[in-house]
C-alpha positions as CSV (number, residue, x, y, z in Angstrom):
1,M,0.0,0.0,0.0
2,H,1.9,3.1,-1.2
3,E,-0.6,5.3,0.5
4,A,1.3,4.7,3.8
5,S,4.5,6.2,2.3
6,I,2.5,9.1,0.9
7,A,0.8,9.7,4.3
8,Q,4.2,9.6,6.0
9,S,5.6,12.2,3.5
10,I,2.6,14.5,4.1
11,L,3.1,14.2,7.8
12,E,6.8,15.0,7.5
13,V,6.1,18.1,5.4
14,V,3.3,19.5,7.6
15,S,5.2,18.7,10.8
16,R,8.3,20.5,9.6
17,Q,6.3,23.5,8.4
18,A,4.2,23.8,11.6
19,E,7.2,23.5,13.8
20,A,9.2,26.0,11.8
21,G,6.3,28.5,12.2
22,G,6.1,27.8,16.0
23,Y,2.7,26.2,15.9
24,R,1.8,23.5,18.3
25,K,-1.0,21.7,16.4
26,V,-2.1,21.0,12.9
27,T,-5.9,20.7,12.7
28,R,-6.6,20.4,9.0
29,I,-4.7,19.5,5.9
30,V,-6.0,20.0,2.3
31,I,-4.5,18.0,-0.5
32,K,-5.4,17.5,-4.2
33,V,-5.0,14.0,-5.6
34,G,-5.2,13.3,-9.3
35,Y,-7.5,10.5,-10.4
36,L,-4.7,9.0,-12.4
37,S,-2.2,8.9,-9.5
38,S,-3.4,5.5,-8.3
39,V,-4.0,6.8,-4.8
40,V,-7.0,5.5,-3.1
41,P,-8.3,8.3,-0.9
42,E,-9.9,6.1,1.7
43,S,-6.6,4.2,2.1
44,L,-4.6,7.4,2.3
45,E,-7.0,8.7,5.0
46,F,-6.7,5.5,7.0
47,A,-2.9,5.5,6.7
48,F,-2.7,9.2,7.7
49,Q,-4.9,8.7,10.8
50,A,-2.8,5.7,11.9
51,L,0.6,7.3,11.3
52,S,-0.3,10.7,12.8
53,R,-0.8,9.3,16.3
54,G,1.6,11.0,18.6
55,T,2.5,13.7,16.1
56,I,1.7,17.4,15.8
57,A,-1.0,16.4,13.3
58,E,-2.8,13.8,15.5
59,G,-6.5,14.2,15.0
60,A,-6.1,16.6,12.1
61,R,-8.8,16.4,9.4
62,L,-7.4,15.3,6.0
63,D,-9.5,16.9,3.2
64,I,-8.8,15.2,-0.1
65,E,-10.0,16.8,-3.3
66,E,-9.8,14.4,-6.3
67,V,-8.7,16.1,-9.6
68,P,-9.3,14.6,-13.1
69,G,-6.7,14.6,-15.8
70,E,-7.2,16.4,-19.1
71,G,-7.6,14.7,-22.4
72,R,-6.9,16.4,-25.7
73,C,-7.9,14.6,-28.9
74,R,-5.2,14.7,-31.5
75,A,-7.8,14.1,-34.3
76,C,-10.4,16.8,-33.6
77,G,-8.8,19.0,-30.8
78,A,-11.5,18.4,-28.2
79,V,-10.4,18.9,-24.6
80,F,-12.2,17.0,-21.8
81,P,-11.7,15.7,-18.3
82,V,-10.4,12.1,-18.0
83,D,-10.2,9.6,-15.1
84,S,-8.3,6.9,-17.0
85,F,-5.2,6.7,-19.2
86,L,-7.3,4.6,-21.6
87,C,-9.9,7.0,-23.0
88,V,-12.0,7.8,-26.0
89,C,-12.7,11.3,-27.4
90,E,-16.0,12.5,-26.2
91,R,-16.6,14.4,-29.5
92,C,-15.3,12.1,-32.3
93,G,-14.8,8.7,-30.7
94,T,-11.2,8.2,-31.6
95,C,-8.7,6.7,-29.1
96,D,-5.9,9.1,-30.2
97,V,-6.0,11.1,-27.0
98,E,-3.2,12.8,-25.2
99,V,-3.6,12.7,-21.5
100,K,-2.1,15.5,-19.3
101,G,-2.2,16.0,-15.5
102,G,-4.3,14.1,-13.1
103,D,-1.3,12.1,-11.8
104,D,-0.1,14.5,-9.2
105,L,-0.6,15.0,-5.4
106,T,-0.4,18.6,-4.1
107,L,-0.5,19.8,-0.5
108,E,-2.8,22.8,-0.9
109,S,-3.0,24.2,2.7
110,M,-3.0,23.4,6.4
111,D,-4.8,24.9,9.4
112,V,-2.7,25.2,12.6
113,E,-3.1,26.4,16.2
114,A,-0.5,28.6,17.9
């Protein structure tokens, strides 16, 4: 389950940032996860809650926003959201689609207490 290593990385980043700012508690973390990243949000949430015990982020709410990728048809130029690398153009039906984005994970923000 690679979600555990992702959760650990999130914890390391937010802990480092909160401690550097002199905050004592992280209460909420907002991340964006691409549909094409192979991250299962429920597994990430579970791993985060388990790994955050005893840390500055224990009990923090993890808000996960799922973000689609973008498909661009090479045949007709249509642009549309995609949630799979194997997709068909919504306009012309061809499989000649370039997929961009949707495979990233971004830490958007965190709420802290002084």
